[in-house]
C-alpha positions as CSV (number, residue, x, y, z in Angstrom):
1,X,0.0,0.0,0.0
2,X,1.5,3.3,-1.0
3,X,1.9,5.9,1.6
4,X,-0.7,8.6,1.6
5,X,1.9,11.3,2.3
6,X,2.4,14.0,-0.3
7,X,5.2,13.4,-2.6
8,X,7.3,16.3,-1.2
9,X,7.2,14.9,2.3
10,X,8.1,11.4,1.1
11,X,11.1,12.9,-0.6
12,X,12.1,14.8,2.6
13,X,12.0,11.5,4.6
14,X,14.2,9.8,1.9
15,X,16.8,12.5,2.1
16,X,16.8,12.4,6.0
17,X,17.4,8.6,5.9
18,X,20.2,9.2,3.5
19,X,21.9,11.8,5.7
20,X,21.3,9.9,9.1
21,X,23.0,6.8,7.9
22,X,26.4,8.3,7.4
23,X,26.0,10.4,10.7
24,X,25.4,7.2,12.7
25,X,28.4,5.6,11.1
26,X,30.5,8.6,12.0
27,X,29.4,8.6,15.6
28,X,30.1,4.8,15.8
29,X,33.5,5.4,14.3
30,X,34.3,8.2,16.8
31,X,33.2,6.1,19.7
32,X,35.4,3.2,18.6
33,X,38.4,5.6,18.3
34,X,37.8,7.0,21.8
35,X,37.4,3.5,23.2
36,X,40.6,2.5,21.5
37,X,42.4,5.6,22.8
38,X,41.3,4.9,26.4
39,X,42.4,1.2,26.1
40,X,45.6,1.8,24.3
41,X,48.6,0.9,26.3
42,X,50.7,3.9,27.3
43,X,53.4,2.2,29.3
44,X,53.8,-1.2,31.0
45,X,54.8,-1.6,34.6
46,X,55.8,-5.2,35.1
47,X,52.8,-7.2,34.2
48,X,50.4,-4.2,34.3
49,X,49.5,-2.1,31.3
50,X,48.9,1.6,32.1
51,X,46.1,3.0,30.0
52,X,44.3,6.3,29.9
53,X,41.2,4.7,31.3
54,X,43.2,3.4,34.3
55,X,44.6,6.9,35.0
56,X,41.2,8.5,34.8
57,X,39.7,5.9,37.1
58,X,42.5,6.4,39.6
59,X,42.1,10.2,39.5
60,X,38.3,9.9,40.1
61,X,38.9,7.5,43.0
62,X,41.6,9.7,44.6
63,X,39.3,12.8,44.3
64,X,36.5,10.9,46.0
65,X,38.8,9.6,48.7
66,X,40.3,13.0,49.5
67,X,36.8,14.5,49.7
68,X,35.7,11.6,52.0
69,X,38.8,12.2,54.2
70,X,37.6,15.8,54.8
71,X,34.1,14.6,55.7
72,X,35.4,11.9,58.1
73,X,37.6,14.4,59.8
74,X,34.9,17.0,60.3
75,X,32.5,14.2,61.5
76,X,35.0,13.0,64.1
77,X,35.7,16.5,65.4
78,X,32.2,17.8,65.6
79,X,30.2,14.6,66.4
80,X,32.0,11.5,67.5
81,X,34.8,13.2,69.5
82,X,32.9,16.3,70.6
83,X,33.1,15.3,74.3
84,X,36.9,15.5,74.7
85,X,39.2,18.5,74.7
86,X,40.1,20.3,71.5
87,X,43.8,19.1,71.6
88,X,43.1,15.4,71.7
89,X,40.1,15.8,69.3
90,X,42.3,17.5,66.6
91,X,45.1,14.9,66.9
92,X,42.8,11.8,66.9
93,X,40.6,13.2,64.0
94,X,43.7,13.9,61.9
95,X,45.4,10.6,62.4
96,X,42.3,8.5,62.0
97,X,41.1,10.3,58.8
98,X,44.6,10.1,57.2
99,X,44.9,6.4,58.2
100,X,41.6,5.6,56.6
101,X,42.5,7.6,53.6
102,X,45.7,5.7,53.1
103,X,43.9,2.3,53.3
104,X,41.3,3.5,50.9
105,X,43.9,4.6,48.4
106,X,45.6,1.2,48.6
107,X,42.3,-0.6,48.1
108,X,41.4,1.6,45.1
109,X,44.8,1.1,43.4
110,X,44.6,-2.6,43.9
111,X,41.1,-2.9,42.6
112,X,41.9,-0.9,39.5
113,X,44.1,-3.7,38.3
114,X,47.4,-1.9,39.1
115,X,50.0,-4.4,40.4
116,X,51.4,-2.9,43.6
117,X,54.5,-5.0,43.3
118,X,55.3,-3.5,39.9
119,X,54.5,-0.1,41.2
120,X,56.9,-0.6,44.1
121,X,59.7,-1.4,41.7
122,X,59.1,1.7,39.7
123,X,58.8,3.9,42.8
124,X,61.9,2.4,44.2
125,X,63.8,3.4,41.0
126,X,62.3,6.9,41.1
127,X,62.7,7.2,44.9
128,X,65.8,9.3,44.8
129,X,64.4,11.8,42.4
130,X,61.1,12.0,44.2
131,X,62.9,12.4,47.5
132,X,64.8,15.4,46.2
133,X,61.7,17.0,44.7
134,X,59.4,16.4,47.6
135,X,61.8,16.6,50.5
136,X,60.1,19.8,51.9
137,X,56.7,18.2,51.8
138,X,58.0,15.0,53.4
139,X,59.7,17.2,56.1
140,X,56.4,19.0,56.8
141,X,54.6,15.7,57.0
142,X,57.0,14.1,59.5
143,X,57.0,17.4,61.5
144,X,53.2,17.2,61.6
145,X,53.3,13.7,63.0
146,X,55.9,14.8,65.6
147,X,53.7,17.7,66.7
148,X,50.6,15.5,66.9
149,X,52.3,12.9,69.1
150,X,54.5,15.1,71.3
151,X,51.7,17.7,71.7
152,X,54.1,20.5,72.5
153,X,52.0,22.7,70.2
154,X,48.3,22.2,70.4
155,X,45.1,23.7,69.3
156,X,44.2,26.9,71.3
157,X,47.8,27.4,72.4
158,X,49.0,31.1,72.3
159,X,52.4,31.1,70.5
160,X,55.0,33.6,69.5
161,X,57.4,32.8,66.7
162,X,61.0,33.7,67.0
163,X,61.7,33.9,63.2
164,X,62.6,36.9,61.2
165,X,60.4,35.7,58.3
166,X,57.3,36.0,60.5
167,X,58.4,39.2,62.4
168,X,57.6,38.0,65.8
169,X,54.2,36.6,64.9
170,X,51.9,36.2,67.9
171,X,48.7,34.2,67.6
172,X,46.6,31.2,68.6
173,X,46.7,27.8,67.0
174,X,43.4,27.0,65.4
175,X,44.2,23.8,63.4
176,X,47.2,21.4,63.2
177,X,47.4,19.4,60.0
178,X,50.0,16.9,58.8
179,X,51.6,19.4,56.4
180,X,50.9,22.8,58.0
181,X,49.5,24.6,61.0
182,X,47.0,27.5,60.9
183,X,47.7,30.3,63.4
184,X,45.1,33.0,64.0
185,X,46.9,36.3,64.8
186,X,45.7,38.9,67.3
187,X,44.4,40.9,64.3
188,X,42.1,37.9,63.4
189,X,44.1,36.9,60.3
190,X,44.9,33.3,59.6
191,X,48.6,32.4,58.8
192,X,49.4,29.0,57.3
193,X,52.9,27.9,58.4
194,X,54.7,24.7,57.3
195,X,55.2,22.4,60.2
196,X,58.9,22.1,59.7
197,X,59.3,25.8,60.5
198,X,57.6,25.2,63.9
199,X,59.8,22.2,64.6
200,X,63.1,23.7,63.6
201,X,62.7,27.2,65.0
202,X,62.2,28.4,68.5
203,X,58.5,28.9,69.4
204,X,57.4,30.6,72.6
205,X,54.3,28.8,73.8
206,X,52.5,31.0,76.3
207,X,50.0,28.3,77.3
208,X,51.9,25.0,77.1
209,X,51.3,23.8,80.7
210,X,49.4,26.8,82.1
211,X,47.7,29.9,80.8
212,X,49.2,32.0,83.5
213,X,52.1,34.1,82.4
214,X,54.2,37.0,83.8
215,X,53.5,40.5,82.7
216,X,56.2,43.2,83.2
217,X,55.2,46.9,83.5
218,X,58.2,49.2,83.3
219,X,57.9,52.4,85.3
220,X,60.4,55.2,85.5
221,X,60.1,57.9,88.2
222,X,62.1,61.0,89.0
223,X,65.2,60.8,91.1
224,X,63.6,62.8,94.0
225,X,61.0,60.0,94.5
226,X,60.9,57.8,97.5
227,X,61.7,54.2,96.3
228,X,59.8,52.7,99.2
229,X,56.7,54.6,98.4
230,X,57.0,53.7,94.7
231,X,57.2,50.1,95.6
232,X,54.1,50.4,97.8
233,X,52.1,52.2,95.1
234,X,53.1,49.7,92.4
235,X,52.0,46.8,94.6
236,X,48.8,48.6,95.5
237,X,48.1,49.1,91.8
238,X,48.5,45.4,91.2
239,X,46.1,44.4,94.0
240,X,43.5,46.9,92.6
241,X,43.3,44.8,89.4
242,X,41.0,41.8,90.0
243,X,42.3,39.9,86.9
244,X,45.8,39.6,88.4
245,X,46.7,36.2,90.0
246,X,47.6,36.2,93.7
247,X,49.9,33.2,93.3
248,X,52.6,34.0,92.5
249,X,52.3,37.3,94.3
250,X,53.0,40.6,92.4
251,X,56.5,41.9,92.8
252,X,57.9,45.5,92.5
253,X,61.5,45.3,91.2
254,X,64.0,48.2,91.4
255,X,65.8,47.5,88.1
256,X,68.4,50.3,87.6
257,X,69.5,53.8,88.1
258,X,68.6,55.1,84.6
259,X,69.9,58.1,82.8
260,X,66.9,60.2,83.6
261,X,64.9,58.1,86.1
262,X,64.8,55.4,88.7
263,X,63.8,52.3,86.7
264,X,61.2,50.0,88.3
265,X,59.3,47.0,86.9
266,X,56.0,45.7,88.2
267,X,55.8,41.9,87.8
268,X,52.3,40.4,87.8
269,X,51.0,37.0,86.7
270,X,47.9,37.0,84.5
271,X,45.9,34.8,82.1
272,X,47.5,35.3,78.7
273,X,44.1,35.7,77.2
274,X,43.6,38.9,79.3
275,X,47.2,40.2,79.0
276,X,46.6,43.3,76.9
277,X,43.5,44.4,78.8
278,X,45.3,44.0,82.2
279,X,48.3,45.9,80.8
280,X,46.2,48.8,79.8
281,X,44.2,48.8,83.1
282,X,47.5,48.8,85.1
283,X,48.9,51.8,83.2
284,X,45.8,53.8,84.2
285,X,45.9,52.6,87.8
286,X,49.7,53.2,88.2
287,X,49.5,56.7,86.7
288,X,46.6,57.6,89.0
289,X,48.3,56.3,92.2
290,X,51.6,58.0,91.5
291,X,49.9,61.3,90.7
292,X,47.9,61.1,94.0
293,X,51.3,61.0,95.9
294,X,53.0,63.7,93.7
295,X,55.4,61.2,92.2
296,X,56.5,62.3,88.8
297,X,56.9,59.8,86.0
298,X,60.3,60.7,84.5
299,X,60.9,61.8,81.0
300,X,64.0,62.7,79.0
301,X,65.5,66.0,80.0
302,X,68.3,68.1,78.6
303,X,69.9,71.3,79.9
304,X,70.8,73.7,77.1
305,X,73.5,76.3,77.8
306,X,73.8,79.2,75.3
307,X,77.1,81.2,75.3
308,X,77.2,84.9,74.7
309,X,73.5,85.4,75.2
310,X,72.8,89.0,74.3
311,X,71.3,91.1,77.1
312,X,67.5,91.2,77.2
313,X,66.1,94.6,76.2
314,X,62.8,94.6,78.2
315,X,64.4,95.5,81.6
316,X,63.7,92.1,82.9
317,X,59.9,92.4,82.8
318,X,59.6,89.1,80.8
319,X,61.4,85.8,80.6
320,X,62.1,83.5,77.7
321,X,59.5,80.8,77.1
322,X,61.8,78.1,78.5
323,X,61.9,79.9,81.9
324,X,58.2,80.6,81.8
325,X,57.5,76.9,81.4
326,X,59.8,76.0,84.3
327,X,58.0,78.4,86.5
328,X,54.7,77.1,85.5
329,X,55.8,73.5,86.3
330,X,57.1,74.6,89.7
331,X,53.8,76.3,90.6
332,X,51.6,73.5,89.3
333,X,49.0,72.5,92.0
334,X,50.2,69.5,94.0
335,X,47.9,66.8,95.4
336,X,47.7,66.6,99.2
337,X,50.0,63.9,100.5
338,X,48.1,60.8,101.8
339,X,49.0,58.5,104.7
340,X,51.1,55.8,103.2
341,X,51.4,52.1,104.2
342,X,55.0,52.8,105.2
343,X,53.7,55.3,107.8
344,X,51.1,52.8,109.1
345,X,53.7,50.0,109.5
346,X,55.9,52.4,111.5
347,X,53.1,52.9,113.9
348,X,53.3,49.2,114.9
349,X,55.7,49.2,117.8
350,X,57.3,45.9,116.8
351,X,58.2,47.5,113.4
352,X,59.0,51.0,114.6
353,X,62.8,50.5,114.5
354,X,62.8,48.9,111.0
355,X,64.7,50.8,108.3
356,X,63.2,51.9,105.1
357,X,64.6,48.8,103.4
358,X,63.2,46.5,106.0
359,X,59.8,48.2,105.8
360,X,59.9,47.7,102.1
361,X,60.3,43.9,102.7
362,X,57.1,44.0,104.8
363,X,55.2,45.8,102.1
364,X,56.4,43.2,99.5
365,X,55.3,40.1,101.5
366,X,51.9,41.4,102.3
367,X,48.8,41.5,100.2
368,X,45.6,43.4,100.0
369,X,42.3,41.8,100.9
370,X,38.8,43.1,100.2
371,X,36.1,42.0,102.6
372,X,32.4,42.7,102.4
373,X,30.3,44.1,105.3
374,X,29.3,41.3,107.7
375,X,32.3,39.1,106.9
376,X,34.0,37.6,110.0
377,X,37.8,37.7,109.7
378,X,38.4,35.4,112.7
379,X,36.7,34.1,115.8
380,X,37.8,34.2,119.4
381,X,40.1,31.3,120.0
382,X,41.2,30.9,116.4
383,X,44.9,30.4,115.7
384,X,46.6,33.8,115.2
385,X,48.5,33.6,112.0
386,X,47.9,36.9,110.3
387,X,48.5,40.6,111.0
388,X,46.1,43.3,109.6
389,X,46.2,47.0,108.8
390,X,42.9,48.5,107.9
391,X,43.2,50.7,104.8
392,X,39.5,51.4,104.1
393,X,36.2,50.7,105.9
394,X,35.5,49.7,109.5
395,X,36.1,46.6,111.7
396,X,34.3,45.8,114.9
397,X,36.2,44.0,117.6
398,X,33.9,41.8,119.7
399,X,34.2,39.7,122.9
400,X,32.4,36.7,121.4
401,X,31.9,34.8,124.7
402,X,30.7,37.8,126.6
403,X,28.7,39.1,123.6
404,X,30.2,42.6,124.1
405,X,31.4,45.2,121.7
406,X,35.0,46.2,122.4
407,X,36.1,48.7,119.8
408,X,35.6,49.9,116.2
409,X,38.7,50.2,114.1
410,X,39.1,53.0,111.6
411,X,41.4,53.2,108.6
412,X,45.1,53.4,109.6
413,X,44.6,51.1,112.7
414,X,46.1,47.7,113.0
415,X,45.4,44.5,114.9
416,X,46.7,40.9,115.2
417,X,50.5,41.7,115.3
418,X,51.1,39.8,118.6
419,X,49.1,36.8,117.3
420,X,51.3,36.8,114.2
421,X,54.6,37.0,116.1
422,X,53.8,34.5,118.8
423,X,51.1,32.3,117.2
424,X,48.8,32.7,120.2
425,X,45.0,32.2,119.9
426,X,42.8,35.2,119.1
427,X,41.3,36.9,122.2
428,X,38.4,38.5,120.3
429,X,36.4,38.3,117.2
430,X,36.9,40.7,114.2
431,X,33.9,41.4,112.0
432,X,33.7,43.8,109.0
433,X,31.0,46.4,109.7
434,X,31.7,48.5,106.6
435,X,33.2,47.2,103.3
436,X,36.9,47.0,104.1
437,X,40.3,46.9,102.4
438,X,43.0,45.3,104.5
439,X,46.7,44.9,104.2
440,X,47.5,41.4,105.4
441,X,50.8,39.7,106.4
442,X,50.4,36.0,107.0
443,X,52.6,33.6,109.0
444,X,54.2,31.8,106.0
445,X,55.3,35.0,104.3
446,X,56.6,36.5,107.5
447,X,58.5,33.3,108.3
448,X,60.1,33.3,104.9
449,X,61.1,37.0,105.4
450,X,62.8,36.3,108.8
451,X,64.7,33.4,107.4
452,X,66.0,35.5,104.5
453,X,66.9,38.4,106.8
454,X,67.9,37.1,110.2
455,X,68.6,40.7,111.5
456,X,64.8,41.4,111.4
457,X,64.2,38.9,114.1
458,X,66.6,40.8,116.4
459,X,64.6,44.0,115.7
460,X,61.4,42.2,116.7
461,X,62.9,40.8,119.9
462,X,64.1,44.2,120.9
463,X,60.7,45.6,120.4
464,X,59.2,42.7,122.5
465,X,61.3,43.7,125.4
466,X,59.5,47.0,125.7
467,X,56.1,45.1,126.1
468,X,56.9,42.9,129.1
469,X,53.5,43.2,130.7
470,X,51.7,42.3,127.5
471,X,53.9,39.4,126.9
472,X,53.4,38.1,130.5
473,X,49.6,38.4,130.0
474,X,49.8,36.3,126.8
475,X,52.1,33.8,128.5
476,X,49.5,33.3,131.3
477,X,46.7,32.8,128.8
478,X,48.7,30.2,126.9
479,X,49.6,28.4,130.1
480,X,45.9,28.3,131.1
481,X,45.1,26.7,127.7
482,X,48.1,24.2,128.1
483,X,49.6,25.6,124.9
484,X,53.0,26.5,126.3
485,X,55.7,24.0,125.3
486,X,58.0,23.0,128.1
487,X,61.1,23.6,126.0
488,X,60.2,27.3,125.5
489,X,58.6,28.1,128.9
490,X,60.5,30.5,131.1
491,X,59.8,32.7,134.1
492,X,61.0,35.7,132.1
493,X,58.2,36.5,129.5
494,X,60.7,38.2,127.2
495,X,62.9,35.0,127.0
496,X,59.7,32.9,126.5
497,X,58.7,35.2,123.6
498,X,62.1,35.0,122.0
499,X,62.1,31.2,122.2
500,X,58.6,31.0,120.8
501,X,59.5,33.4,118.0
502,X,62.4,31.2,117.0
503,X,60.3,28.0,117.1
504,X,57.3,29.6,115.3
505,X,59.4,30.8,112.4
506,X,62.0,28.0,112.4
507,X,64.9,30.5,112.9
């Protein structure tokens, strides 16, 4: 049956069939050529033929494996190992992911038909060349393994690089990989550093075992300043900053006689994460305290002498600007001097004969203590192991057993010195009636001071001899409580006090 299509459409179909037949043959031919290209042997390794198809297959597998390694590492860090600390989490995740990746690569190579024994022979032959070409990468890889196992540099450690190429880079480690380590600087920039640079060069790790580090604040004061008062004010400034650690205690060091100033350094121990904030706060506090006591922070000065200065023509009614400035400085309003801790310590009879240097030792071993209203410092009968000077606030002294108020102490008054020196029980209770700031010297610190400076104990004993009646009263109280050791007891209360002092402080 003849087709009902018009003759022109039947002719178009005939032409299309004539054209499509050669096109199909062409596509078939091209496909055969590409197949032959992919299966053509490029090189032979032992019994294994290396073809383009094999290389493409290996490339795809390696790409998938590397992508999977990243996923596994992130899963381990964020899900499976989320309960452990960041340092162990980073090390375990890195090692496990790379180990699984290495196994997966071996399996992929083996399943692709590549003979590993043949590959080993070739790699052995090329080993020397590869070693020279990839020696830095291998060095970084081995250094990364050392860092992960030794854990001298860990995630979240604050480090400072001693390398001219990094210009004293300071930052926190955010990631440790096998080839490189990422450090986030204080400006929130990420720096990628090869691991071999961290292993070969010196690295200051501020938080290796502890996050507490020493902070040094240099201070230069004019030569007419009292060094003892400067020491007191520096330590006072340190105790006013709550972020400063109390152990170790702050220290004020007299470093040098400078060209224009007495050079001091305040040493404090702070959390490295708060170092810059504490440093700024201390600068404000030190400047304020020095200004309150009219101590001038030194600056570079030069005296200029001009020869053959022509006579001034204004009959002496005016002065050159330099002299006007000097006069203005001399007539600058001065702050009223305040009672210092040194003066308060001298009011204690046992310390009255101490020299300025010995008073300075007392100031250094003490610490400031803030106590809220209603706080009980000690009860009647407690062991006496601290001496107090009230700097701010008020303290009520109470006879606890008799329920009687004995006295209210004001700033500048002291208490507990006999209990500190003799270790006798407290005879009353001390309670804070108004928020107080106290200067405290405890028994361990005072004992260490007397052992380092034996002459101080002689000063204390001489002062004790002037308080015979008080010592006799304390001796009777101790005897009544059966607290007097037979080896130290004596009819003379001064001799008893001297023996007890030596035993108390192991002199």
